[in-house]
MDTraj code that builds the backbone (N, CA, C; nanometers):
import mdtraj as md
import numpy as np

residues = "UNK UNK UNK UNK UNK UNK UNK UNK UNK UNK UNK UNK UNK UNK UNK UNK UNK UNK UNK UNK UNK UNK UNK UNK UNK UNK UNK UNK UNK UNK UNK UNK UNK UNK UNK UNK UNK UNK UNK UNK UNK UNK UNK UNK UNK UNK UNK UNK UNK UNK UNK UNK UNK UNK UNK UNK UNK UNK UNK UNK UNK UNK UNK UNK UNK UNK UNK UNK UNK UNK UNK UNK UNK UNK UNK UNK UNK UNK UNK UNK UNK UNK UNK UNK UNK UNK UNK UNK UNK UNK UNK UNK UNK UNK UNK UNK UNK UNK UNK UNK UNK UNK UNK UNK UNK UNK UNK UNK UNK UNK UNK UNK UNK UNK UNK UNK UNK UNK UNK UNK UNK UNK UNK UNK UNK UNK UNK UNK UNK UNK UNK UNK UNK UNK UNK UNK UNK UNK UNK UNK UNK UNK UNK UNK UNK UNK UNK UNK UNK UNK UNK UNK UNK UNK UNK UNK UNK UNK UNK UNK UNK UNK UNK UNK UNK UNK UNK UNK UNK UNK UNK UNK UNK UNK UNK UNK UNK UNK UNK UNK UNK UNK UNK UNK UNK UNK UNK UNK UNK UNK UNK".split()
xyz = np.array([
    [-1.6573, 1.6140, 1.1064],
    [-1.7117, 1.5687, 1.1522],
    [-1.8352, 1.4596, 1.1882],
    [-1.8085, 1.3461, 1.0381],
    [-1.9153, 1.2873, 1.0776],
    [-1.8640, 1.1626, 1.1477],
    [-1.6711, 1.1817, 1.1730],
    [-1.6457, 1.0850, 1.2666],
    [-1.6578, 1.0941, 1.4174],
    [-1.6590, 1.2246, 1.4632],
    [-1.7248, 1.2748, 1.5578],
    [-1.8839, 1.2022, 1.6250],
    [-1.9066, 1.2041, 1.5555],
    [-2.1214, 1.1850, 1.5818],
    [-2.1062, 1.0254, 1.5398],
    [-2.0717, 0.9406, 1.4423],
    [-2.0238, 0.8033, 1.4899],
    [-1.9396, 0.7656, 1.5980],
    [-1.7952, 0.8048, 1.6447],
    [-1.7955, 0.7724, 1.7589],
    [-1.8629, 0.7554, 1.8985],
    [-1.9047, 0.8746, 1.8844],
    [-2.0057, 0.9567, 2.0381],
    [-2.1436, 0.8670, 2.0150],
    [-2.1605, 0.7877, 2.0232],
    [-2.3306, 0.7619, 1.9453],
    [-2.3497, 0.6258, 2.0973],
    [-2.3968, 0.6905, 2.1769],
    [-2.4195, 0.5903, 2.2792],
    [-2.5931, 0.6725, 2.3613],
    [-2.6771, 0.5878, 2.4085],
    [-2.8386, 0.6171, 2.4170],
    [-2.8189, 0.7184, 2.5109],
    [-2.7385, 0.7646, 2.5786],
    [-2.7159, 0.8287, 2.7069],
    [-2.6591, 0.9788, 2.7139],
    [-2.6170, 1.0269, 2.5706],
    [-2.5610, 1.1542, 2.5511],
    [-2.6876, 1.1525, 2.4824],
    [-2.7457, 1.3476, 2.5152],
    [-2.7912, 1.3719, 2.4356],
    [-2.7122, 1.5116, 2.3279],
    [-2.8475, 1.5237, 2.2559],
    [-2.7489, 1.6194, 2.1523],
    [-2.6839, 1.7642, 2.1889],
    [-2.7701, 1.8129, 2.3163],
    [-2.6594, 1.9401, 2.4153],
    [-2.5212, 1.8458, 2.4418],
    [-2.5271, 1.7353, 2.5016],
    [-2.4237, 1.6766, 2.4951],
    [-2.3292, 1.6454, 2.4070],
    [-2.3515, 1.6076, 2.2665],
    [-2.2812, 1.5886, 2.2210],
    [-2.2305, 1.6887, 2.1518],
    [-2.2814, 1.8242, 2.1114],
    [-2.2378, 1.9157, 2.0840],
    [-2.1159, 2.0196, 2.1675],
    [-2.1232, 2.0311, 2.3475],
    [-2.0598, 2.0104, 2.3355],
    [-1.9158, 1.9418, 2.3769],
    [-1.9267, 1.8012, 2.3705],
    [-1.7976, 1.7041, 2.3194],
    [-1.7409, 1.7546, 2.2111],
    [-1.8585, 1.7721, 2.0718],
    [-1.7627, 1.8200, 1.9520],
    [-1.6777, 1.9211, 1.9785],
    [-1.7337, 2.0255, 2.0448],
    [-1.7082, 2.1409, 2.0765],
    [-1.5312, 2.1523, 2.0820],
    [-1.5002, 2.0823, 2.2183],
    [-1.3957, 2.0171, 2.3021],
    [-1.3134, 1.9729, 2.1882],
    [-1.3399, 1.9485, 2.0963],
    [-1.1997, 1.8876, 2.0186],
    [-1.1746, 2.0088, 1.8888],
    [-1.0215, 1.9915, 1.8383],
    [-1.0004, 2.0442, 1.7427],
    [-1.0201, 2.0154, 1.6232],
    [-0.9327, 2.0645, 1.5047],
    [-0.9209, 1.9522, 1.3549],
    [-0.7878, 1.9850, 1.3521],
    [-0.7520, 1.8384, 1.2759],
    [-0.6033, 1.8061, 1.3233],
    [-0.5913, 1.7687, 1.1610],
    [-0.4878, 1.7910, 1.0986],
    [-0.4286, 1.7469, 0.9688],
    [-0.3099, 1.6938, 1.0004],
    [-0.2565, 1.5398, 0.9318],
    [-0.1691, 1.4753, 0.8971],
    [-0.1197, 1.4094, 0.7582],
    [-0.0001, 1.4602, 0.7264],
    [0.0513, 1.4123, 0.5970],
    [0.0876, 1.2896, 0.6042],
    [0.0923, 1.2430, 0.4594],
    [0.1736, 1.0836, 0.5016],
    [0.2609, 1.1159, 0.5163],
    [0.3011, 0.9853, 0.6385],
    [0.4358, 0.9802, 0.7082],
    [0.4483, 1.0585, 0.8667],
    [0.3740, 1.1919, 0.8418],
    [0.3897, 1.2589, 0.9883],
    [0.3590, 1.1393, 1.0985],
    [0.3897, 1.2031, 1.2230],
    [0.3898, 1.1237, 1.3416],
    [0.2902, 1.2070, 1.4418],
    [0.1939, 1.1013, 1.5118],
    [0.0929, 1.1195, 1.5479],
    [0.1264, 1.1461, 1.7007],
    [0.2112, 1.0170, 1.7221],
    [0.3288, 1.0289, 1.8255],
    [0.4554, 0.9518, 1.8341],
    [0.5245, 0.9936, 1.9316],
    [0.6121, 0.9329, 1.8937],
    [0.7082, 0.8409, 2.0345],
    [0.7600, 0.7257, 2.0065],
    [0.8443, 0.6374, 2.1417],
    [0.9118, 0.7529, 2.2174],
    [0.8567, 0.7402, 2.3374],
    [0.9339, 0.8330, 2.4692],
    [0.8584, 0.9527, 2.4886],
    [0.7293, 0.9860, 2.4464],
    [0.6915, 1.0810, 2.4336],
    [0.5498, 1.0897, 2.4814],
    [0.5335, 1.1409, 2.5792],
    [0.3600, 1.1413, 2.6791],
    [0.2674, 1.1616, 2.5825],
    [0.1509, 1.1107, 2.5255],
    [0.0387, 1.1270, 2.5052],
    [-0.0263, 1.2282, 2.5670],
    [-0.0951, 1.3309, 2.5454],
    [-0.1782, 1.4564, 2.5730],
    [-0.2768, 1.4712, 2.5231],
    [-0.2944, 1.3842, 2.4412],
    [-0.4421, 1.3605, 2.3483],
    [-0.4910, 1.2527, 2.2848],
    [-0.6280, 1.2275, 2.2439],
    [-0.6241, 1.1332, 2.1654],
    [-0.7171, 1.1950, 1.9779],
    [-0.6991, 1.0845, 1.9046],
    [-0.7500, 1.1357, 1.7808],
    [-0.8696, 1.0788, 1.7283],
    [-0.9951, 1.1371, 1.7002],
    [-1.0401, 1.0467, 1.6167],
    [-1.0363, 1.1086, 1.4669],
    [-0.9969, 0.9548, 1.3934],
    [-0.9777, 1.0041, 1.2385],
    [-1.1277, 1.0062, 1.1805],
    [-1.1313, 1.0602, 1.1268],
    [-1.2241, 1.1544, 0.9881],
    [-1.1975, 1.0543, 0.8842],
    [-1.0994, 1.0945, 0.8230],
    [-1.0296, 1.0008, 0.7243],
    [-0.8554, 0.9789, 0.7157],
    [-0.8440, 0.8845, 0.6055],
    [-0.7355, 0.8422, 0.6116],
    [-0.6867, 0.6927, 0.7468],
    [-0.5509, 0.6487, 0.7410],
    [-0.5431, 0.5749, 0.7499],
    [-0.3971, 0.5991, 0.8445],
    [-0.3782, 0.5115, 0.9887],
    [-0.3060, 0.5221, 1.0889],
    [-0.1948, 0.3757, 1.0818],
    [-0.1255, 0.4016, 1.1692],
    [-0.0524, 0.2838, 1.1498],
    [0.0594, 0.2994, 1.3422],
    [0.0209, 0.2107, 1.4266],
    [0.0707, 0.2221, 1.5509],
    [0.1780, 0.0779, 1.5263],
    [0.3086, 0.1200, 1.6247],
    [0.3947, 0.0212, 1.5677],
    [0.5312, 0.0071, 1.6686],
    [0.5602, -0.0902, 1.6672],
    [0.7097, -0.1583, 1.7846],
    [0.8501, -0.1380, 1.7204],
    [0.9525, -0.1737, 1.7450],
    [1.0966, -0.2235, 1.7267],
    [1.0751, -0.3419, 1.8196],
    [1.1092, -0.4348, 1.7598],
    [1.1055, -0.5611, 1.8603],
    [1.2841, -0.5359, 1.9013],
    [1.2964, -0.6444, 1.9686],
    [1.4608, -0.6967, 1.9893],
    [1.5540, -0.6524, 1.9421],
    [1.4981, -0.7037, 1.8269],
    [1.6139, -0.7572, 1.7033],
    [1.5981, -0.6080, 1.5977],
    [1.4924, -0.4886, 1.6408],
    [1.5554, -0.3687, 1.5642],
    [1.4083, -0.3702, 1.4546],
    [1.3583, -0.4972, 1.4721],
    [1.2449, -0.5003, 1.2746],
    [1.1406, -0.4408, 1.3489],
    [1.0751, -0.3547, 1.2873],
    [0.9691, -0.2660, 1.2463],
    [0.8025, -0.3575, 1.2819],
    [0.7506, -0.3544, 1.3581],
    [0.6579, -0.4380, 1.3689],
    [0.4940, -0.3696, 1.4230],
    [0.4118, -0.3477, 1.3206],
    [0.2913, -0.3234, 1.3414],
    [0.1727, -0.3811, 1.4177],
    [0.1196, -0.2796, 1.5009],
    [0.1012, -0.3537, 1.6054],
    [-0.0634, -0.2785, 1.6421],
    [-0.1322, -0.2248, 1.4960],
    [-0.2506, -0.2097, 1.4495],
    [-0.2455, -0.0309, 1.3647],
    [-0.3715, -0.0672, 1.3280],
    [-0.3983, -0.0183, 1.2155],
    [-0.5344, 0.0819, 1.3167],
    [-0.5532, 0.1970, 1.2608],
    [-0.6476, 0.3041, 1.2605],
    [-0.7320, 0.3747, 1.1449],
    [-0.8731, 0.3214, 1.1558],
    [-0.9236, 0.3913, 1.0237],
    [-0.9926, 0.4956, 0.9986],
    [-1.0591, 0.5030, 0.9466],
    [-1.1784, 0.6434, 0.9917],
    [-1.2934, 0.5608, 1.0218],
    [-1.3808, 0.6581, 1.1612],
    [-1.4482, 0.6257, 1.2297],
    [-1.3614, 0.5398, 1.3696],
    [-1.2918, 0.5802, 1.4063],
    [-1.2018, 0.5278, 1.5178],
    [-1.1320, 0.5433, 1.5705],
    [-1.0622, 0.5716, 1.6759],
    [-0.9101, 0.6586, 1.7457],
    [-0.7941, 0.6315, 1.7783],
    [-0.7319, 0.6784, 1.7385],
    [-0.5826, 0.6773, 1.7871],
    [-0.5342, 0.6956, 1.9338],
    [-0.5204, 0.6066, 1.9780],
    [-0.4778, 0.6398, 2.0964],
    [-0.4186, 0.5573, 2.2196],
    [-0.3089, 0.5641, 2.2805],
    [-0.2251, 0.5086, 2.3582],
    [-0.2712, 0.5315, 2.4707],
    [-0.4033, 0.4394, 2.5100],
    [-0.4824, 0.4684, 2.6258],
    [-0.3444, 0.4398, 2.7539],
    [-0.2343, 0.3456, 2.7274],
    [-0.1609, 0.3570, 2.8500],
    [-0.0684, 0.4636, 2.9253],
    [0.0071, 0.5293, 2.7967],
    [0.0082, 0.6729, 2.8284],
    [-0.0484, 0.8101, 2.8404],
    [-0.1857, 0.7726, 2.8203],
    [-0.2159, 0.8885, 2.7927],
    [-0.2857, 0.9226, 2.9440],
    [-0.3574, 0.8031, 2.9704],
    [-0.4732, 0.7932, 3.1242],
    [-0.2831, 0.7694, 3.2933],
    [-0.2167, 0.7427, 3.1966],
    [-0.0995, 0.6907, 3.3119],
    [-0.0203, 0.8421, 3.2868],
    [-0.0402, 0.9028, 3.1878],
    [0.0831, 1.0036, 3.2142],
    [0.2123, 0.9565, 3.1990],
    [0.2525, 0.8203, 3.1333],
    [0.3866, 0.7610, 3.0746],
    [0.4409, 0.7856, 2.9656],
    [0.5401, 0.7847, 2.8991],
    [0.6133, 0.8332, 2.7981],
    [0.5661, 0.6319, 2.7321],
    [0.5137, 0.7083, 2.5907],
    [0.4548, 0.5722, 2.5043],
    [0.6278, 0.4678, 2.4316],
    [0.5643, 0.3753, 2.4274],
    [0.6752, 0.3111, 2.3913],
    [0.5925, 0.2621, 2.2071],
    [0.4871, 0.3024, 2.2067],
    [0.4697, 0.2410, 2.0134],
    [0.5250, 0.4204, 1.9579],
    [0.4895, 0.3966, 1.7990],
    [0.4959, 0.4757, 1.7448],
    [0.3526, 0.4908, 1.6437],
    [0.3050, 0.6541, 1.6090],
    [0.1556, 0.6184, 1.5535],
    [0.2165, 0.7501, 1.4343],
    [0.2280, 0.6591, 1.3370],
    [0.2069, 0.7204, 1.2245],
    [0.1183, 0.7194, 1.0825],
    [0.0835, 0.8313, 1.0385],
    [-0.0201, 0.8593, 0.9316],
    [0.0583, 0.7588, 0.8162],
    [-0.0179, 0.6847, 0.7789],
    [0.0264, 0.6129, 0.6305],
    [-0.0291, 0.7006, 0.4710],
    [-0.1704, 0.7631, 0.5451],
    [-0.1920, 0.8283, 0.4342],
    [-0.2040, 1.0093, 0.5076],
    [-0.2668, 1.0858, 0.3385],
    [-0.3701, 1.1864, 0.4666],
    [-0.4444, 1.1256, 0.5537],
    [-0.4519, 1.2583, 0.6745],
    [-0.5206, 1.1929, 0.7265],
    [-0.6058, 1.3649, 0.8302],
    [-0.7073, 1.3154, 0.7811],
    [-0.7844, 1.4351, 0.9247],
    [-0.8287, 1.3717, 1.0012],
    [-0.8061, 1.4904, 1.1244],
    [-0.8301, 1.3923, 1.2993],
    [-0.9144, 1.4761, 1.3371],
    [-0.9816, 1.4440, 1.4447],
    [-1.0287, 1.5749, 1.5888],
    [-0.9977, 1.4945, 1.6872],
    [-0.8738, 1.6055, 1.7127],
    [-0.7941, 1.5760, 1.8985],
    [-0.8806, 1.6310, 1.9626],
    [-0.8533, 1.5644, 2.1294],
    [-0.9233, 1.6425, 2.2395],
    [-0.7796, 1.6007, 2.3606],
    [-0.7943, 1.7369, 2.4102],
    [-0.7073, 1.7704, 2.5229],
    [-0.7149, 1.6404, 2.5832],
    [-0.5972, 1.5740, 2.6869],
    [-0.6589, 1.5269, 2.8151],
    [-0.7470, 1.5721, 2.8932],
    [-0.6818, 1.7017, 2.9564],
    [-0.7981, 1.8295, 3.0377],
    [-0.9170, 1.8522, 2.9996],
    [-0.9248, 1.8608, 2.8818],
    [-1.0694, 1.8733, 2.8463],
    [-1.1692, 1.7337, 2.8770],
    [-1.0895, 1.6384, 2.8270],
    [-1.1896, 1.5203, 2.8188],
    [-1.2074, 1.4857, 2.9468],
    [-1.1167, 1.4992, 3.0131],
    [-1.1145, 1.4917, 3.2019],
    [-1.2570, 1.5330, 3.2691],
    [-1.2663, 1.6698, 3.2166],
    [-1.3671, 1.7339, 3.2429],
    [-1.5135, 1.7312, 3.1810],
    [-1.5039, 1.6775, 3.0748],
    [-1.6498, 1.6132, 3.0457],
    [-1.6539, 1.4856, 3.0963],
    [-1.6441, 1.4124, 3.1065],
    [-1.5987, 1.2979, 3.1418],
    [-1.6655, 1.2907, 3.2591],
    [-1.6140, 1.3844, 3.3590],
    [-1.6479, 1.3688, 3.4880],
    [-1.8502, 1.4364, 3.4936],
    [-1.8174, 1.5438, 3.4032],
    [-1.9874, 1.6390, 3.4299],
    [-2.0972, 1.5827, 3.3361],
    [-2.0517, 1.5385, 3.2176],
    [-2.1834, 1.4675, 3.1428],
    [-2.1517, 1.2615, 3.1639],
    [-2.2696, 1.2856, 3.2415],
    [-2.2831, 1.1078, 3.2624],
    [-2.2561, 1.0035, 3.1738],
    [-2.3059, 1.0541, 3.1000],
    [-2.3174, 0.9849, 2.9262],
    [-2.2039, 0.9521, 2.8871],
    [-2.0684, 0.9906, 2.8923],
    [-1.9041, 0.9943, 2.8376],
    [-1.8615, 0.9376, 2.8977],
    [-1.8830, 0.9398, 3.0872],
    [-1.8292, 0.7839, 3.1261],
    [-1.8837, 0.6480, 3.1386],
    [-1.9620, 0.6464, 3.0476],
    [-2.1020, 0.5059, 3.0271],
    [-2.0324, 0.5252, 2.9402],
    [-2.0453, 0.6431, 2.7802],
    [-1.9349, 0.5812, 2.6672],
    [-1.7542, 0.5441, 2.7139],
    [-1.7192, 0.6045, 2.7436],
    [-1.5905, 0.5713, 2.7699],
    [-1.6051, 0.3822, 2.8388],
    [-1.7235, 0.3744, 2.9069],
    [-1.6846, 0.2188, 2.9684],
    [-1.7326, 0.1166, 2.8634],
    [-1.8089, 0.2070, 2.7084],
    [-1.8410, 0.0821, 2.6083],
    [-1.7156, 0.0734, 2.5558],
    [-1.6344, 0.2117, 2.5097],
    [-1.5544, 0.2077, 2.4062],
    [-1.4253, 0.1024, 2.4816],
    [-1.4190, 0.1365, 2.5692],
    [-1.2974, 0.0658, 2.6508],
    [-1.3390, -0.0985, 2.6261],
    [-1.4765, -0.1345, 2.7210],
    [-1.4711, -0.3040, 2.6785],
    [-1.4496, -0.3153, 2.5966],
    [-1.5548, -0.2227, 2.4304],
    [-1.5518, -0.3239, 2.3002],
    [-1.3480, -0.3168, 2.2718],
    [-1.3113, -0.2128, 2.3425],
    [-1.1615, -0.2194, 2.2925],
    [-1.0438, -0.3188, 2.3511],
    [-1.0854, -0.3401, 2.4637],
    [-0.9899, -0.5007, 2.5137],
    [-1.1039, -0.5819, 2.4555],
    [-1.2418, -0.6302, 2.4383],
    [-1.3051, -0.7211, 2.3045],
    [-1.2357, -0.7324, 2.2073],
    [-1.2159, -0.6617, 2.1370],
    [-1.1538, -0.7041, 1.9755],
    [-0.9827, -0.7043, 2.0269],
    [-0.9106, -0.6598, 2.1384],
    [-0.7626, -0.6838, 2.1638],
    [-0.7723, -0.8606, 2.2218],
    [-0.8190, -0.8712, 2.2981],
    [-0.8473, -1.0428, 2.3568],
    [-0.7882, -1.1218, 2.2199],
    [-0.9929, -1.0793, 2.1235],
    [-1.0012, -1.1430, 1.9983],
    [-0.9163, -1.1971, 1.8650],
    [-0.8317, -1.0421, 1.8678],
    [-0.6678, -1.0677, 1.8098],
    [-0.5517, -1.1582, 1.8682],
    [-0.5435, -1.1742, 1.9930],
    [-0.4301, -1.2142, 2.0529],
    [-0.4559, -1.3595, 2.0728],
    [-0.6006, -1.3976, 2.0620],
    [-0.6183, -1.5308, 2.0268],
    [-0.6122, -1.5707, 1.8930],
    [-0.7008, -1.5378, 1.7899],
    [-0.6710, -1.5571, 1.6696],
    [-0.4641, -1.5663, 1.6355],
    [-0.4216, -1.4592, 1.7007],
    [-0.2650, -1.4819, 1.6586],
    [-0.1974, -1.6559, 1.7106],
    [-0.3149, -1.7219, 1.8119],
    [-0.2865, -1.7851, 1.8335],
    [-0.3224, -1.9492, 1.8085],
    [-0.4671, -1.8878, 1.7564],
    [-0.5321, -2.0568, 1.7236],
    [-0.6184, -2.0578, 1.5646],
    [-0.5631, -1.9518, 1.5114],
    [-0.5771, -1.9164, 1.3494],
    [-0.4286, -1.9573, 1.2656],
    [-0.4495, -1.9582, 1.1092],
    [-0.3458, -2.0001, 1.0399],
    [-0.3426, -1.8555, 0.9529],
    [-0.2230, -1.7785, 0.9038],
    [-0.1986, -1.6921, 0.8693],
    [-0.2848, -1.6333, 0.7713],
    [-0.3538, -1.7440, 0.6636],
    [-0.4339, -1.7106, 0.5738],
    [-0.5559, -1.7078, 0.6577],
    [-0.6133, -1.7142, 0.7697],
    [-0.7507, -1.7253, 0.8218],
    [-0.7478, -1.5391, 0.8563],
    [-0.5945, -1.5190, 0.9856],
    [-0.6116, -1.4316, 0.9620],
    [-0.5874, -1.2947, 0.8758],
    [-0.5407, -1.3238, 0.7413],
    [-0.5917, -1.2508, 0.6070],
    [-0.6882, -1.1929, 0.5360],
    [-0.7890, -1.3734, 0.5756],
    [-0.9082, -1.3575, 0.5439],
    [-1.0046, -1.2464, 0.6515],
    [-0.9668, -1.2781, 0.7517],
    [-1.0416, -1.2058, 0.8417],
    [-1.0217, -1.0304, 0.8423],
    [-0.9177, -1.0136, 0.8117],
    [-0.8407, -0.8713, 0.8019],
    [-0.9679, -0.8216, 0.6223],
    [-0.9095, -0.9369, 0.5314],
    [-0.9657, -0.8567, 0.4627],
    [-1.1185, -0.8553, 0.4566],
    [-1.1916, -0.8947, 0.5939],
    [-1.3691, -0.8783, 0.5793],
    [-1.3518, -0.7653, 0.6512],
    [-1.3296, -0.7948, 0.7736],
    [-1.3465, -0.6681, 0.8657],
    [-1.2792, -0.5287, 0.8508],
    [-1.1614, -0.5325, 0.7500],
    [-1.1079, -0.3627, 0.7193],
    [-1.0268, -0.3717, 0.5514],
    [-1.1343, -0.4335, 0.4887],
    [-1.0771, -0.3965, 0.3505],
    [-1.0243, -0.2723, 0.3393],
    [-1.0791, -0.1286, 0.4250],
    [-0.9538, -0.0542, 0.3494],
    [-0.8347, -0.0135, 0.3913],
    [-0.7560, -0.1550, 0.4926],
    [-0.6678, -0.1472, 0.5318],
    [-0.5320, -0.1474, 0.4386],
    [-0.5985, -0.3128, 0.3650],
    [-0.5594, -0.3335, 0.1757],
    [-0.5602, -0.2539, 0.1688],
    [-0.6486, -0.1985, 0.1414],
    [-0.6415, -0.0734, 0.0048],
    [-0.5269, 0.0353, 0.0307],
    [-0.4625, 0.0642, 0.1476],
    [-0.4186, 0.1749, 0.1997],
    [-0.2893, 0.1491, 0.2343],
    [-0.2291, 0.0390, 0.3130],
    [-0.1352, 0.0260, 0.3667],
    [-0.0845, -0.0798, 0.2596],
    [0.0973, -0.0413, 0.3371],
    [0.2179, -0.1298, 0.2133],
    [0.2185, -0.2738, 0.3056],
    [0.1732, -0.3816, 0.1904],
    [0.2097, -0.5155, 0.2270],
    [0.2994, -0.5092, 0.2519],
    [0.4014, -0.5257, 0.3316],
    [0.5163, -0.4847, 0.4876],
    [0.4552, -0.5049, 0.5949],
    [0.3703, -0.3782, 0.6288],
    [0.2973, -0.3746, 0.7604],
    [0.1888, -0.4531, 0.7481],
    [0.0906, -0.5021, 0.6640],
    [0.0208, -0.5703, 0.6872],
    [0.0801, -0.7179, 0.7279],
    [0.1869, -0.8270, 0.6791],
    [0.2283, -0.9220, 0.6853],
    [0.3116, -0.9197, 0.8640],
    [0.3846, -0.7568, 0.8933],
    [0.4518, -0.7250, 1.0332],
    [0.2414, -0.8119, 1.1213],
    [0.2001, -0.7041, 1.0835],
    [0.0609, -0.7108, 1.1585],
    [-0.0313, -0.8000, 1.1709],
    [0.0067, -0.9359, 1.0586],
    [-0.0062, -1.0769, 1.0401],
    [0.1103, -1.1655, 1.1265],
    [0.1271, -1.1341, 1.2060],
    [0.3179, -1.2024, 1.2304],
    [0.3842, -1.2837, 1.0971],
    [0.3564, -1.2979, 1.0348],
    [0.4066, -1.3715, 0.8629],
    [0.5119, -1.2310, 0.8440],
    [0.5680, -1.2930, 0.7450],
    [0.7010, -1.2660, 0.6356],
    [0.6482, -1.2060, 0.5221],
    [0.6926, -1.1036, 0.4384],
    [0.6638, -1.0279, 0.3601],
    [0.6078, -1.1647, 0.2144],
    [0.6818, -1.2346, 0.2641],
    [0.6888, -1.3397, 0.1387],
    [0.6089, -1.4576, 0.1724],
    [0.5842, -1.4701, 0.2762],
    [0.3964, -1.5962, 0.3695],
    [0.3156, -1.5088, 0.3343],
    [0.2771, -1.3453, 0.3053],
    [0.1774, -1.2870, 0.2734],
    [0.1276, -1.2623, 0.1264],
    [0.2992, -1.2547, 0.0192],
    [0.2366, -1.3099, -0.1355],
    [0.1769, -1.4322, -0.1393],
    [0.2702, -1.5350, -0.0928],
    [0.1996, -1.6505, -0.1017],
    [0.0424, -1.7064, -0.0891],
    [0.0071, -1.6263, 0.0256],
    [-0.1524, -1.6717, 0.0924],
    [-0.2450, -1.5406, -0.0468],
    [-0.2085, -1.4473, -0.0382],
    [-0.2638, -1.3439, -0.1490],
    [-0.3159, -1.4386, -0.2722],
    [-0.1243, -1.5437, -0.3390],
    [-0.2105, -1.5891, -0.5015],
    [-0.2478, -1.7030, -0.4756],
    [-0.2866, -1.7910, -0.3185],
    [-0.3300, -1.8838, -0.3197],
    [-0.4742, -1.8340, -0.3092],
    [-0.5374, -1.7036, -0.2255],
    [-0.6675, -1.6672, -0.2402],
    [-0.6987, -1.5912, -0.3692],
    [-0.6524, -1.5594, -0.3832],
    [-0.7053, -1.5265, -0.5669],
    [-0.7062, -1.6451, -0.6631],
    [-0.6229, -1.7820, -0.6437],
    [-0.6258, -1.8785, -0.7032],
    [-0.8222, -1.9114, -0.7093],
    [-0.8292, -1.8821, -0.5458],
    [-0.9737, -1.9369, -0.5089],
    [-1.1124, -1.8957, -0.5659],
    [-1.0445, -1.7608, -0.6073],
    [-1.1912, -1.6528, -0.6666],
    [-1.1933, -1.7082, -0.8066],
])
top = md.Topology()
chain = top.add_chain()
for i, resn in enumerate(residues, 1):
    res = top.add_residue(resn, chain, resSeq=i)
    for name in ("N", "CA", "C"):
        top.add_atom(name, md.element.get_by_symbol(name[0]), res)
traj = md.Trajectory(xyz[None], top)
């Protein structure tokens, strides 16, 4: 329940609003390797991660598994396009560890979104922050070296380095496993 309290922080959401929002969620557990969403399926809910780590990924044109994101504690596992446009997803969302989440179905979310003024303000703020982070990542993939991207990940999301296999981290950074090993060795020498 702590993740819900952390995620839905907004000055326009009263305690009564928060209780109503929390009550609309239900607890879901995923074992390591379980899928939250599979390519070709349409998302009908999103997941607030209480504990654990989720990975989103796609297969490229050569069939390579490419990590598109990591979703950890106090973050939301969501395919925004699939959920809100009600179209099949092109990504997979998989639990990298055992996970505890709170899910909310789209229908319940829509009712609350239109009835609680603060929730639609929260939604705008959350979407703005998500777009900001996506833009930063896109620019970083072009302008920063692989070592700089790794250091940024290490500083901003150290839990990913502890909970994810290196091959997933490498694909997320846009490099090979070998390059990641070299970067890690070089950084270890600097310490």
